[in-house]
CHARMM-style PDB file with segment names, atoms N, HN, CA, C and O in Angstrom:
ATOM      1  N   MET     1      15.463   0.636  -1.099  1.00  0.00      PROA
ATOM      2  CA  MET     1      14.675   1.846  -1.219  1.00  0.00      PROA
ATOM      3  C   MET     1      13.319   1.611  -0.561  1.00  0.00      PROA
ATOM      4  O   MET     1      12.645   0.623  -0.851  1.00  0.00      PROA
ATOM      5  N   CYS     2      12.927   2.513   0.317  1.00  0.00      PROA
ATOM      6  HN  CYS     2      13.474   3.316   0.552  1.00  0.00      PROA
ATOM      7  CA  CYS     2      11.645   2.420   1.006  1.00  0.00      PROA
ATOM      8  C   CYS     2      10.629   3.285   0.274  1.00  0.00      PROA
ATOM      9  O   CYS     2      10.795   4.501   0.176  1.00  0.00      PROA
ATOM     10  N   LEU     3       9.588   2.661  -0.236  1.00  0.00      PROA
ATOM     11  HN  LEU     3       9.453   1.673  -0.157  1.00  0.00      PROA
ATOM     12  CA  LEU     3       8.582   3.396  -0.987  1.00  0.00      PROA
ATOM     13  C   LEU     3       7.399   3.843  -0.127  1.00  0.00      PROA
ATOM     14  O   LEU     3       6.667   4.757  -0.505  1.00  0.00      PROA
ATOM     15  N   LEU     4       7.213   3.205   1.019  1.00  0.00      PROA
ATOM     16  HN  LEU     4       7.808   2.462   1.327  1.00  0.00      PROA
ATOM     17  CA  LEU     4       6.079   3.523   1.883  1.00  0.00      PROA
ATOM     18  C   LEU     4       6.556   3.921   3.271  1.00  0.00      PROA
ATOM     19  O   LEU     4       7.536   3.384   3.787  1.00  0.00      PROA
ATOM     20  N   THR     5       5.847   4.867   3.862  1.00  0.00      PROA
ATOM     21  HN  THR     5       5.051   5.303   3.443  1.00  0.00      PROA
ATOM     22  CA  THR     5       6.107   5.183   5.260  1.00  0.00      PROA
ATOM     23  C   THR     5       5.593   4.014   6.107  1.00  0.00      PROA
ATOM     24  O   THR     5       4.781   3.219   5.633  1.00  0.00      PROA
ATOM     25  N   PRO     6       6.049   3.906   7.329  1.00  0.00      PROA
ATOM     26  CA  PRO     6       5.555   2.817   8.176  1.00  0.00      PROA
ATOM     27  C   PRO     6       4.031   2.821   8.341  1.00  0.00      PROA
ATOM     28  O   PRO     6       3.410   1.758   8.325  1.00  0.00      PROA
ATOM     29  N   LYS     7       3.431   3.982   8.497  1.00  0.00      PROA
ATOM     30  HN  LYS     7       3.935   4.846   8.510  1.00  0.00      PROA
ATOM     31  CA  LYS     7       1.980   4.029   8.676  1.00  0.00      PROA
ATOM     32  C   LYS     7       1.250   3.684   7.374  1.00  0.00      PROA
ATOM     33  O   LYS     7       0.205   3.033   7.405  1.00  0.00      PROA
ATOM     34  N   ALA     8       1.789   4.114   6.237  1.00  0.00      PROA
ATOM     35  HN  ALA     8       2.638   4.643   6.212  1.00  0.00      PROA
ATOM     36  CA  ALA     8       1.188   3.734   4.955  1.00  0.00      PROA
ATOM     37  C   ALA     8       1.250   2.219   4.784  1.00  0.00      PROA
ATOM     38  O   ALA     8       0.310   1.607   4.277  1.00  0.00      PROA
ATOM     39  N   PHE     9       2.355   1.622   5.206  1.00  0.00      PROA
ATOM     40  HN  PHE     9       3.118   2.119   5.617  1.00  0.00      PROA
ATOM     41  CA  PHE     9       2.460   0.163   5.146  1.00  0.00      PROA
ATOM     42  C   PHE     9       1.418  -0.484   6.052  1.00  0.00      PROA
ATOM     43  O   PHE     9       0.828  -1.499   5.682  1.00  0.00      PROA
ATOM     44  N   ASP    10       1.184   0.083   7.226  1.00  0.00      PROA
ATOM     45  HN  ASP    10       1.663   0.908   7.526  1.00  0.00      PROA
ATOM     46  CA  ASP    10       0.146  -0.435   8.128  1.00  0.00      PROA
ATOM     47  C   ASP    10      -1.229  -0.389   7.466  1.00  0.00      PROA
ATOM     48  O   ASP    10      -2.013  -1.330   7.585  1.00  0.00      PROA
ATOM     49  N   VAL    11      -1.514   0.707   6.770  1.00  0.00      PROA
ATOM     50  HN  VAL    11      -0.876   1.471   6.673  1.00  0.00      PROA
ATOM     51  CA  VAL    11      -2.797   0.830   6.058  1.00  0.00      PROA
ATOM     52  C   VAL    11      -2.886  -0.252   4.987  1.00  0.00      PROA
ATOM     53  O   VAL    11      -3.907  -0.930   4.879  1.00  0.00      PROA
ATOM     54  N   LEU    12      -1.842  -0.419   4.205  1.00  0.00      PROA
ATOM     55  HN  LEU    12      -1.013   0.133   4.292  1.00  0.00      PROA
ATOM     56  CA  LEU    12      -1.833  -1.439   3.155  1.00  0.00      PROA
ATOM     57  C   LEU    12      -2.014  -2.825   3.756  1.00  0.00      PROA
ATOM     58  O   LEU    12      -2.813  -3.622   3.263  1.00  0.00      PROA
ATOM     59  N   ARG    13      -1.279  -3.111   4.811  1.00  0.00      PROA
ATOM     60  HN  ARG    13      -0.631  -2.464   5.212  1.00  0.00      PROA
ATOM     61  CA  ARG    13      -1.393  -4.421   5.458  1.00  0.00      PROA
ATOM     62  C   ARG    13      -2.817  -4.654   5.948  1.00  0.00      PROA
ATOM     63  O   ARG    13      -3.357  -5.747   5.776  1.00  0.00      PROA
ATOM     64  N   TYR    14      -3.433  -3.644   6.553  1.00  0.00      PROA
ATOM     65  HN  TYR    14      -2.995  -2.756   6.693  1.00  0.00      PROA
ATOM     66  CA  TYR    14      -4.802  -3.786   7.045  1.00  0.00      PROA
ATOM     67  C   TYR    14      -5.757  -4.083   5.890  1.00  0.00      PROA
ATOM     68  O   TYR    14      -6.630  -4.943   6.004  1.00  0.00      PROA
ATOM     69  N   LEU    15      -5.587  -3.374   4.788  1.00  0.00      PROA
ATOM     70  HN  LEU    15      -4.877  -2.676   4.695  1.00  0.00      PROA
ATOM     71  CA  LEU    15      -6.454  -3.604   3.624  1.00  0.00      PROA
ATOM     72  C   LEU    15      -6.263  -5.008   3.048  1.00  0.00      PROA
ATOM     73  O   LEU    15      -7.234  -5.657   2.660  1.00  0.00      PROA
ATOM     74  N   VAL    16      -5.034  -5.469   2.992  1.00  0.00      PROA
ATOM     75  HN  VAL    16      -4.245  -4.942   3.308  1.00  0.00      PROA
ATOM     76  CA  VAL    16      -4.761  -6.816   2.469  1.00  0.00      PROA
ATOM     77  C   VAL    16      -5.341  -7.874   3.405  1.00  0.00      PROA
ATOM     78  O   VAL    16      -5.927  -8.856   2.948  1.00  0.00      PROA
ATOM     79  N   GLU    17      -5.179  -7.676   4.699  1.00  0.00      PROA
ATOM     80  HN  GLU    17      -4.702  -6.879   5.069  1.00  0.00      PROA
ATOM     81  CA  GLU    17      -5.704  -8.638   5.674  1.00  0.00      PROA
ATOM     82  C   GLU    17      -7.226  -8.715   5.643  1.00  0.00      PROA
ATOM     83  O   GLU    17      -7.804  -9.718   6.062  1.00  0.00      PROA
ATOM     84  N   HSD    18      -7.879  -7.665   5.150  1.00  0.00      PROA
ATOM     85  HN  HSD    18      -7.410  -6.850   4.810  1.00  0.00      PROA
ATOM     86  CA  HSD    18      -9.343  -7.638   5.096  1.00  0.00      PROA
ATOM     87  C   HSD    18      -9.835  -7.495   3.650  1.00  0.00      PROA
ATOM     88  O   HSD    18     -10.853  -6.855   3.390  1.00  0.00      PROA
ATOM     89  N   ALA    19      -9.111  -8.089   2.740  1.00  0.00      PROA
ATOM     90  HN  ALA    19      -8.284  -8.609   2.951  1.00  0.00      PROA
ATOM     91  CA  ALA    19      -9.413  -7.950   1.314  1.00  0.00      PROA
ATOM     92  C   ALA    19     -10.724  -8.611   0.908  1.00  0.00      PROA
ATOM     93  O   ALA    19     -11.230  -8.360  -0.185  1.00  0.00      PROA
ATOM     94  N   ASP    20     -11.269  -9.439   1.761  1.00  0.00      PROA
ATOM     95  HN  ASP    20     -10.858  -9.643   2.649  1.00  0.00      PROA
ATOM     96  CA  ASP    20     -12.498 -10.155   1.423  1.00  0.00      PROA
ATOM     97  C   ASP    20     -13.759  -9.325   1.627  1.00  0.00      PROA
ATOM     98  O   ASP    20     -14.867  -9.801   1.379  1.00  0.00      PROA
ATOM     99  N   ARG    21     -13.589  -8.076   2.081  1.00  0.00      PROA
ATOM    100  HN  ARG    21     -12.688  -7.689   2.282  1.00  0.00      PROA
ATOM    101  CA  ARG    21     -14.769  -7.240   2.342  1.00  0.00      PROA
ATOM    102  C   ARG    21     -14.428  -5.757   2.226  1.00  0.00      PROA
ATOM    103  O   ARG    21     -13.261  -5.371   2.161  1.00  0.00      PROA
ATOM    104  N   LEU    22     -15.469  -4.947   2.201  1.00  0.00      PROA
ATOM    105  HN  LEU    22     -16.417  -5.261   2.254  1.00  0.00      PROA
ATOM    106  CA  LEU    22     -15.305  -3.503   2.162  1.00  0.00      PROA
ATOM    107  C   LEU    22     -14.812  -3.014   3.523  1.00  0.00      PROA
ATOM    108  O   LEU    22     -15.352  -3.398   4.560  1.00  0.00      PROA
ATOM    109  N   VAL    23     -13.802  -2.179   3.511  1.00  0.00      PROA
ATOM    110  HN  VAL    23     -13.363  -1.867   2.669  1.00  0.00      PROA
ATOM    111  CA  VAL    23     -13.256  -1.613   4.743  1.00  0.00      PROA
ATOM    112  C   VAL    23     -13.525  -0.108   4.716  1.00  0.00      PROA
ATOM    113  O   VAL    23     -13.178   0.571   3.750  1.00  0.00      PROA
ATOM    114  N   THR    24     -14.141   0.408   5.772  1.00  0.00      PROA
ATOM    115  HN  THR    24     -14.423  -0.144   6.558  1.00  0.00      PROA
ATOM    116  CA  THR    24     -14.471   1.829   5.819  1.00  0.00      PROA
ATOM    117  C   THR    24     -13.305   2.637   6.389  1.00  0.00      PROA
ATOM    118  O   THR    24     -12.415   2.099   7.047  1.00  0.00      PROA
ATOM    119  N   GLN    25     -13.336   3.921   6.122  1.00  0.00      PROA
ATOM    120  HN  GLN    25     -14.059   4.358   5.588  1.00  0.00      PROA
ATOM    121  CA  GLN    25     -12.340   4.823   6.701  1.00  0.00      PROA
ATOM    122  C   GLN    25     -12.390   4.779   8.225  1.00  0.00      PROA
ATOM    123  O   GLN    25     -11.355   4.745   8.890  1.00  0.00      PROA
ATOM    124  N   ASP    26     -13.596   4.780   8.763  1.00  0.00      PROA
ATOM    125  HN  ASP    26     -14.436   4.808   8.222  1.00  0.00      PROA
ATOM    126  CA  ASP    26     -13.743   4.752  10.220  1.00  0.00      PROA
ATOM    127  C   ASP    26     -13.120   3.492  10.815  1.00  0.00      PROA
ATOM    128  O   ASP    26     -12.511   3.540  11.884  1.00  0.00      PROA
ATOM    129  N   GLU    27     -13.275   2.374  10.126  1.00  0.00      PROA
ATOM    130  HN  GLU    27     -13.770   2.334   9.258  1.00  0.00      PROA
ATOM    131  CA  GLU    27     -12.690   1.124  10.603  1.00  0.00      PROA
ATOM    132  C   GLU    27     -11.166   1.199  10.610  1.00  0.00      PROA
ATOM    133  O   GLU    27     -10.522   0.783  11.573  1.00  0.00      PROA
ATOM    134  N   ILE    28     -10.598   1.731   9.534  1.00  0.00      PROA
ATOM    135  HN  ILE    28     -11.121   2.068   8.752  1.00  0.00      PROA
ATOM    136  CA  ILE    28      -9.140   1.877   9.455  1.00  0.00      PROA
ATOM    137  C   ILE    28      -8.652   2.814  10.557  1.00  0.00      PROA
ATOM    138  O   ILE    28      -7.675   2.522  11.246  1.00  0.00      PROA
ATOM    139  N   LEU    29      -9.335   3.930  10.712  1.00  0.00      PROA
ATOM    140  HN  LEU    29     -10.129   4.167  10.152  1.00  0.00      PROA
ATOM    141  CA  LEU    29      -8.946   4.893  11.751  1.00  0.00      PROA
ATOM    142  C   LEU    29      -8.999   4.259  13.139  1.00  0.00      PROA
ATOM    143  O   LEU    29      -8.094   4.452  13.951  1.00  0.00      PROA
ATOM    144  N   GLY    30     -10.054   3.508  13.402  1.00  0.00      PROA
ATOM    145  HN  GLY    30     -10.789   3.351  12.742  1.00  0.00      PROA
ATOM    146  CA  GLY    30     -10.194   2.861  14.703  1.00  0.00      PROA
ATOM    147  C   GLY    30      -9.155   1.778  14.943  1.00  0.00      PROA
ATOM    148  O   GLY    30      -8.698   1.584  16.069  1.00  0.00      PROA
ATOM    149  N   ALA    31      -8.788   1.078  13.886  1.00  0.00      PROA
ATOM    150  HN  ALA    31      -9.160   1.236  12.971  1.00  0.00      PROA
ATOM    151  CA  ALA    31      -7.822  -0.015  14.023  1.00  0.00      PROA
ATOM    152  C   ALA    31      -6.389   0.488  14.141  1.00  0.00      PROA
ATOM    153  O   ALA    31      -5.598  -0.064  14.906  1.00  0.00      PROA
ATOM    154  N   LEU    32      -6.055   1.521  13.397  1.00  0.00      PROA
ATOM    155  HN  LEU    32      -6.698   1.969  12.775  1.00  0.00      PROA
ATOM    156  CA  LEU    32      -4.661   1.971  13.338  1.00  0.00      PROA
ATOM    157  C   LEU    32      -4.355   3.157  14.242  1.00  0.00      PROA
ATOM    158  O   LEU    32      -3.198   3.403  14.584  1.00  0.00      PROA
ATOM    159  N   TRP    33      -5.385   3.883  14.621  1.00  0.00      PROA
ATOM    160  HN  TRP    33      -6.325   3.683  14.343  1.00  0.00      PROA
ATOM    161  CA  TRP    33      -5.193   5.037  15.513  1.00  0.00      PROA
ATOM    162  C   TRP    33      -6.199   4.961  16.667  1.00  0.00      PROA
ATOM    163  O   TRP    33      -7.000   5.878  16.844  1.00  0.00      PROA
ATOM    164  N   PRO    34      -6.167   3.900  17.436  1.00  0.00      PROA
ATOM    165  CA  PRO    34      -7.143   3.800  18.533  1.00  0.00      PROA
ATOM    166  C   PRO    34      -6.879   4.889  19.573  1.00  0.00      PROA
ATOM    167  O   PRO    34      -5.734   5.249  19.850  1.00  0.00      PROA
ATOM    168  N   GLU    35      -7.954   5.392  20.128  1.00  0.00      PROA
ATOM    169  HN  GLU    35      -8.883   5.100  19.902  1.00  0.00      PROA
ATOM    170  CA  GLU    35      -7.847   6.389  21.198  1.00  0.00      PROA
ATOM    171  C   GLU    35      -7.262   7.726  20.730  1.00  0.00      PROA
ATOM    172  O   GLU    35      -6.933   8.569  21.565  1.00  0.00      PROA
ATOM    173  N   THR    36      -7.127   7.936  19.432  1.00  0.00      PROA
ATOM    174  HN  THR    36      -7.394   7.251  18.754  1.00  0.00      PROA
ATOM    175  CA  THR    36      -6.548   9.175  18.907  1.00  0.00      PROA
ATOM    176  C   THR    36      -7.437   9.694  17.794  1.00  0.00      PROA
ATOM    177  O   THR    36      -7.866   8.926  16.933  1.00  0.00      PROA
ATOM    178  N   TYR    37      -7.722  11.009  17.801  1.00  0.00      PROA
ATOM    179  HN  TYR    37      -7.373  11.633  18.500  1.00  0.00      PROA
ATOM    180  CA  TYR    37      -8.465  11.581  16.686  1.00  0.00      PROA
ATOM    181  C   TYR    37      -7.497  11.827  15.535  1.00  0.00      PROA
ATOM    182  O   TYR    37      -6.456  12.465  15.697  1.00  0.00      PROA
ATOM    183  N   VAL    38      -7.865  11.307  14.373  1.00  0.00      PROA
ATOM    184  HN  VAL    38      -8.710  10.788  14.241  1.00  0.00      PROA
ATOM    185  CA  VAL    38      -7.098  11.533  13.143  1.00  0.00      PROA
ATOM    186  C   VAL    38      -8.088  11.951  12.075  1.00  0.00      PROA
ATOM    187  O   VAL    38      -9.121  11.306  11.892  1.00  0.00      PROA
ATOM    188  N   ASN    39      -7.780  13.021  11.375  1.00  0.00      PROA
ATOM    189  HN  ASN    39      -6.941  13.545  11.524  1.00  0.00      PROA
ATOM    190  CA  ASN    39      -8.632  13.493  10.292  1.00  0.00      PROA
ATOM    191  C   ASN    39      -8.735  12.410   9.224  1.00  0.00      PROA
ATOM    192  O   ASN    39      -7.711  11.884   8.787  1.00  0.00      PROA
ATOM    193  N   PRO    40      -9.946  12.064   8.793  1.00  0.00      PROA
ATOM    194  CA  PRO    40     -10.116  11.025   7.769  1.00  0.00      PROA
ATOM    195  C   PRO    40      -9.369  11.317   6.461  1.00  0.00      PROA
ATOM    196  O   PRO    40      -9.100  10.395   5.691  1.00  0.00      PROA
ATOM    197  N   GLU    41      -9.034  12.568   6.206  1.00  0.00      PROA
ATOM    198  HN  GLU    41      -9.252  13.317   6.832  1.00  0.00      PROA
ATOM    199  CA  GLU    41      -8.269  12.909   4.999  1.00  0.00      PROA
ATOM    200  C   GLU    41      -6.899  12.227   4.988  1.00  0.00      PROA
ATOM    201  O   GLU    41      -6.306  12.021   3.929  1.00  0.00      PROA
ATOM    202  N   VAL    42      -6.409  11.883   6.172  1.00  0.00      PROA
ATOM    203  HN  VAL    42      -6.891  12.050   7.032  1.00  0.00      PROA
ATOM    204  CA  VAL    42      -5.114  11.203   6.275  1.00  0.00      PROA
ATOM    205  C   VAL    42      -5.153   9.875   5.530  1.00  0.00      PROA
ATOM    206  O   VAL    42      -4.170   9.482   4.901  1.00  0.00      PROA
ATOM    207  N   ILE    43      -6.288   9.186   5.600  1.00  0.00      PROA
ATOM    208  HN  ILE    43      -7.086   9.505   6.111  1.00  0.00      PROA
ATOM    209  CA  ILE    43      -6.421   7.904   4.901  1.00  0.00      PROA
ATOM    210  C   ILE    43      -6.221   8.117   3.401  1.00  0.00      PROA
ATOM    211  O   ILE    43      -5.531   7.334   2.749  1.00  0.00      PROA
ATOM    212  N   LYS    44      -6.822   9.171   2.857  1.00  0.00      PROA
ATOM    213  HN  LYS    44      -7.383   9.806   3.387  1.00  0.00      PROA
ATOM    214  CA  LYS    44      -6.672   9.455   1.424  1.00  0.00      PROA
ATOM    215  C   LYS    44      -5.209   9.687   1.066  1.00  0.00      PROA
ATOM    216  O   LYS    44      -4.743   9.244   0.016  1.00  0.00      PROA
ATOM    217  N   LYS    45      -4.485  10.384   1.944  1.00  0.00      PROA
ATOM    218  HN  LYS    45      -4.864  10.743   2.797  1.00  0.00      PROA
ATOM    219  CA  LYS    45      -3.064  10.649   1.708  1.00  0.00      PROA
ATOM    220  C   LYS    45      -2.273   9.332   1.653  1.00  0.00      PROA
ATOM    221  O   LYS    45      -1.433   9.138   0.775  1.00  0.00      PROA
ATOM    222  N   TYR    46      -2.557   8.438   2.603  1.00  0.00      PROA
ATOM    223  HN  TYR    46      -3.240   8.596   3.316  1.00  0.00      PROA
ATOM    224  CA  TYR    46      -1.842   7.163   2.611  1.00  0.00      PROA
ATOM    225  C   TYR    46      -2.222   6.291   1.407  1.00  0.00      PROA
ATOM    226  O   TYR    46      -1.362   5.622   0.835  1.00  0.00      PROA
ATOM    227  N   ILE    47      -3.476   6.296   1.030  1.00  0.00      PROA
ATOM    228  HN  ILE    47      -4.175   6.840   1.495  1.00  0.00      PROA
ATOM    229  CA  ILE    47      -3.912   5.517  -0.140  1.00  0.00      PROA
ATOM    230  C   ILE    47      -3.217   6.040  -1.400  1.00  0.00      PROA
ATOM    231  O   ILE    47      -2.792   5.248  -2.241  1.00  0.00      PROA
ATOM    232  N   LEU    48      -3.097   7.355  -1.539  1.00  0.00      PROA
ATOM    233  HN  LEU    48      -3.442   7.999  -0.856  1.00  0.00      PROA
ATOM    234  CA  LEU    48      -2.389   7.930  -2.676  1.00  0.00      PROA
ATOM    235  C   LEU    48      -0.936   7.459  -2.696  1.00  0.00      PROA
ATOM    236  O   LEU    48      -0.420   7.080  -3.747  1.00  0.00      PROA
ATOM    237  N   GLY    49      -0.279   7.482  -1.542  1.00  0.00      PROA
ATOM    238  HN  GLY    49      -0.698   7.790  -0.688  1.00  0.00      PROA
ATOM    239  CA  GLY    49       1.099   7.013  -1.449  1.00  0.00      PROA
ATOM    240  C   GLY    49       1.228   5.538  -1.800  1.00  0.00      PROA
ATOM    241  O   GLY    49       2.180   5.132  -2.466  1.00  0.00      PROA
ATOM    242  N   ILE    50       0.260   4.733  -1.345  1.00  0.00      PROA
ATOM    243  HN  ILE    50      -0.513   5.063  -0.804  1.00  0.00      PROA
ATOM    244  CA  ILE    50       0.263   3.295  -1.665  1.00  0.00      PROA
ATOM    245  C   ILE    50       0.108   3.094  -3.164  1.00  0.00      PROA
ATOM    246  O   ILE    50       0.816   2.282  -3.760  1.00  0.00      PROA
ATOM    247  N   ARG    51      -0.817   3.830  -3.779  1.00  0.00      PROA
ATOM    248  HN  ARG    51      -1.393   4.489  -3.295  1.00  0.00      PROA
ATOM    249  CA  ARG    51      -1.020   3.710  -5.234  1.00  0.00      PROA
ATOM    250  C   ARG    51       0.249   4.080  -5.995  1.00  0.00      PROA
ATOM    251  O   ARG    51       0.622   3.397  -6.949  1.00  0.00      PROA
ATOM    252  N   LYS    52       0.911   5.154  -5.582  1.00  0.00      PROA
ATOM    253  HN  LYS    52       0.608   5.709  -4.807  1.00  0.00      PROA
ATOM    254  CA  LYS    52       2.152   5.561  -6.251  1.00  0.00      PROA
ATOM    255  C   LYS    52       3.222   4.496  -6.096  1.00  0.00      PROA
ATOM    256  O   LYS    52       3.915   4.168  -7.059  1.00  0.00      PROA
ATOM    257  N   ALA    53       3.365   3.952  -4.892  1.00  0.00      PROA
ATOM    258  HN  ALA    53       2.802   4.218  -4.109  1.00  0.00      PROA
ATOM    259  CA  ALA    53       4.371   2.920  -4.648  1.00  0.00      PROA
ATOM    260  C   ALA    53       4.088   1.673  -5.482  1.00  0.00      PROA
ATOM    261  O   ALA    53       5.003   1.080  -6.053  1.00  0.00      PROA
ATOM    262  N   LEU    54       2.830   1.284  -5.548  1.00  0.00      PROA
ATOM    263  HN  LEU    54       2.086   1.765  -5.084  1.00  0.00      PROA
ATOM    264  CA  LEU    54       2.477   0.105  -6.344  1.00  0.00      PROA
ATOM    265  C   LEU    54       2.710   0.352  -7.832  1.00  0.00      PROA
ATOM    266  O   LEU    54       3.092  -0.565  -8.559  1.00  0.00      PROA
ATOM    267  N   ALA    55       2.485   1.573  -8.286  1.00  0.00      PROA
ATOM    268  HN  ALA    55       2.175   2.318  -7.695  1.00  0.00      PROA
ATOM    269  CA  ALA    55       2.741   1.902  -9.695  1.00  0.00      PROA
ATOM    270  C   ALA    55       4.229   1.794 -10.001  1.00  0.00      PROA
ATOM    271  O   ALA    55       4.611   1.309 -11.066  1.00  0.00      PROA
ATOM    272  N   ILE    56       5.074   2.245  -9.071  1.00  0.00      PROA
ATOM    273  HN  ILE    56       4.764   2.638  -8.206  1.00  0.00      PROA
ATOM    274  CA  ILE    56       6.521   2.147  -9.275  1.00  0.00      PROA
ATOM    275  C   ILE    56       6.946   0.687  -9.323  1.00  0.00      PROA
ATOM    276  O   ILE    56       7.737   0.294 -10.180  1.00  0.00      PROA
ATOM    277  N   VAL    57       6.425  -0.113  -8.408  1.00  0.00      PROA
ATOM    278  HN  VAL    57       5.782   0.206  -7.711  1.00  0.00      PROA
ATOM    279  CA  VAL    57       6.771  -1.537  -8.373  1.00  0.00      PROA
ATOM    280  C   VAL    57       6.285  -2.225  -9.640  1.00  0.00      PROA
ATOM    281  O   VAL    57       7.011  -3.025 -10.231  1.00  0.00      PROA
ATOM    282  N   THR    58       5.059  -1.919 -10.059  1.00  0.00      PROA
ATOM    283  HN  THR    58       4.470  -1.270  -9.578  1.00  0.00      PROA
ATOM    284  CA  THR    58       4.509  -2.523 -11.270  1.00  0.00      PROA
ATOM    285  C   THR    58       5.345  -2.153 -12.487  1.00  0.00      PROA
ATOM    286  O   THR    58       5.634  -3.005 -13.327  1.00  0.00      PROA
ATOM    287  N   THR    59       5.731  -0.894 -12.585  1.00  0.00      PROA
ATOM    288  HN  THR    59       5.496  -0.201 -11.903  1.00  0.00      PROA
ATOM    289  CA  THR    59       6.561  -0.451 -13.703  1.00  0.00      PROA
ATOM    290  C   THR    59       7.896  -1.185 -13.693  1.00  0.00      PROA
ATOM    291  O   THR    59       8.382  -1.611 -14.740  1.00  0.00      PROA
ATOM    292  N   SER    60       8.478  -1.331 -12.529  1.00  0.00      PROA
ATOM    293  HN  SER    60       8.083  -0.986 -11.678  1.00  0.00      PROA
ATOM    294  CA  SER    60       9.749  -2.044 -12.413  1.00  0.00      PROA
ATOM    295  C   SER    60       9.591  -3.503 -12.817  1.00  0.00      PROA
ATOM    296  O   SER    60      10.440  -4.055 -13.517  1.00  0.00      PROA
ATOM    297  N   LEU    61       8.510  -4.120 -12.378  1.00  0.00      PROA
ATOM    298  HN  LEU    61       7.821  -3.671 -11.809  1.00  0.00      PROA
ATOM    299  CA  LEU    61       8.284  -5.520 -12.729  1.00  0.00      PROA
ATOM    300  C   LEU    61       8.044  -5.688 -14.224  1.00  0.00      PROA
ATOM    301  O   LEU    61       8.460  -6.685 -14.814  1.00  0.00      PROA
ATOM    302  N   ASN    62       7.372  -4.712 -14.840  1.00  0.00      PROA
ATOM    303  HN  ASN    62       7.034  -3.902 -14.361  1.00  0.00      PROA
ATOM    304  CA  ASN    62       7.114  -4.787 -16.273  1.00  0.00      PROA
ATOM    305  C   ASN    62       8.391  -4.618 -17.083  1.00  0.00      PROA
ATOM    306  O   ASN    62       8.425  -4.982 -18.259  1.00  0.00      PROA
ATOM    307  N   SER    63       9.443  -4.074 -16.478  1.00  0.00      PROA
ATOM    308  HN  SER    63       9.416  -3.778 -15.523  1.00  0.00      PROA
ATOM    309  CA  SER    63      10.680  -3.888 -17.220  1.00  0.00      PROA
ATOM    310  C   SER    63      11.617  -5.090 -17.077  1.00  0.00      PROA
ATOM    311  O   SER    63      12.763  -5.043 -17.523  1.00  0.00      PROA
ATOM    312  N   LEU    64      11.131  -6.153 -16.463  1.00  0.00      PROA
ATOM    313  HN  LEU    64      10.200  -6.191 -16.101  1.00  0.00      PROA
ATOM    314  CA  LEU    64      11.931  -7.364 -16.350  1.00  0.00      PROA
ATOM    315  C   LEU    64      11.697  -8.259 -17.561  1.00  0.00      PROA
ATOM    316  O   LEU    64      10.577  -8.364 -18.061  1.00  0.00      PROA
ATOM    317  N   LYS    65      12.736  -8.885 -18.015  1.00  0.00      PROA
ATOM    318  HN  LYS    65      13.646  -8.800 -17.610  1.00  0.00      PROA
ATOM    319  CA  LYS    65      12.629  -9.796 -19.147  1.00  0.00      PROA
ATOM    320  C   LYS    65      12.971 -11.193 -18.651  1.00  0.00      PROA
ATOM    321  O   LYS    65      14.039 -11.426 -18.086  1.00  0.00      PROA
ATOM    322  N   HSD    66      12.045 -12.112 -18.872  1.00  0.00      PROA
ATOM    323  HN  HSD    66      11.177 -11.922 -19.330  1.00  0.00      PROA
ATOM    324  CA  HSD    66      12.279 -13.492 -18.480  1.00  0.00      PROA
ATOM    325  C   HSD    66      13.020 -14.211 -19.601  1.00  0.00      PROA
ATOM    326  O   HSD    66      12.750 -13.995 -20.782  1.00  0.00      PROA
ATOM    327  N   PHE    67      13.925 -15.040 -19.225  1.00  0.00      PROA
ATOM    328  HN  PHE    67      14.145 -15.216 -18.265  1.00  0.00      PROA
ATOM    329  CA  PHE    67      14.605 -15.897 -20.180  1.00  0.00      PROA
ATOM    330  C   PHE    67      14.859 -17.236 -19.519  1.00  0.00      PROA
ATOM    331  O   PHE    67      14.781 -17.350 -18.296  1.00  0.00      PROA
ATOM    332  N   ARG    68      15.155 -18.226 -20.292  1.00  0.00      PROA
ATOM    333  HN  ARG    68      15.218 -18.134 -21.286  1.00  0.00      PROA
ATOM    334  CA  ARG    68      15.348 -19.554 -19.744  1.00  0.00      PROA
ATOM    335  C   ARG    68      16.476 -19.520 -18.705  1.00  0.00      PROA
ATOM    336  O   ARG    68      17.621 -19.189 -19.011  1.00  0.00      PROA
ATOM    337  N   GLY    69      16.113 -19.872 -17.473  1.00  0.00      PROA
ATOM    338  HN  GLY    69      15.183 -20.140 -17.224  1.00  0.00      PROA
ATOM    339  CA  GLY    69      17.107 -19.903 -16.417  1.00  0.00      PROA
ATOM    340  C   GLY    69      17.157 -18.666 -15.554  1.00  0.00      PROA
ATOM    341  O   GLY    69      17.922 -18.635 -14.590  1.00  0.00      PROA
ATOM    342  N   GLY    70      16.362 -17.627 -15.861  1.00  0.00      PROA
ATOM    343  HN  GLY    70      15.741 -17.653 -16.644  1.00  0.00      PROA
ATOM    344  CA  GLY    70      16.432 -16.460 -15.013  1.00  0.00      PROA
ATOM    345  C   GLY    70      15.634 -15.277 -15.502  1.00  0.00      PROA
ATOM    346  O   GLY    70      14.789 -15.382 -16.390  1.00  0.00      PROA
ATOM    347  N   VAL    71      15.933 -14.149 -14.891  1.00  0.00      PROA
ATOM    348  HN  VAL    71      16.620 -14.064 -14.169  1.00  0.00      PROA
ATOM    349  CA  VAL    71      15.249 -12.897 -15.209  1.00  0.00      PROA
ATOM    350  C   VAL    71      16.302 -11.799 -15.257  1.00  0.00      PROA
ATOM    351  O   VAL    71      17.245 -11.808 -14.466  1.00  0.00      PROA
ATOM    352  N   THR    72      16.147 -10.862 -16.173  1.00  0.00      PROA
ATOM    353  HN  THR    72      15.381 -10.855 -16.815  1.00  0.00      PROA
ATOM    354  CA  THR    72      17.022  -9.710 -16.235  1.00  0.00      PROA
ATOM    355  C   THR    72      16.206  -8.468 -16.447  1.00  0.00      PROA
ATOM    356  O   THR    72      15.088  -8.544 -16.957  1.00  0.00      PROA
ATOM    357  N   SER    73      16.731  -7.329 -16.072  1.00  0.00      PROA
ATOM    358  HN  SER    73      17.639  -7.267 -15.658  1.00  0.00      PROA
ATOM    359  CA  SER    73      16.016  -6.079 -16.350  1.00  0.00      PROA
ATOM    360  C   SER    73      16.419  -5.556 -17.711  1.00  0.00      PROA
ATOM    361  O   SER    73      17.540  -5.770 -18.172  1.00  0.00      PROA
ATOM    362  N   LEU    74      15.490  -4.869 -18.345  1.00  0.00      PROA
ATOM    363  HN  LEU    74      14.579  -4.695 -17.971  1.00  0.00      PROA
ATOM    364  CA  LEU    74      15.753  -4.330 -19.676  1.00  0.00      PROA
ATOM    365  C   LEU    74      16.555  -3.066 -19.612  1.00  0.00      PROA
ATOM    366  OT1 LEU    74      16.865  -2.480 -20.648  1.00  0.00      PROA
TER     367      LEU     74
END
């Protein structure tokens, strides 16, 4: 199951690669859409999608039960 669009994944990857500092919208736009005008609102849309995807993954991970020798879902 794919939770992120390819461009949303690019945004996430860029943020992770630069996690040691504040990243501006303009920087993301310049890095991921060079030579193209993109409305900055697009970044908000991708961030919302990333947050939703991470919430789904987190919920799934929280439903795992560890036991000696492995992991099972509840």
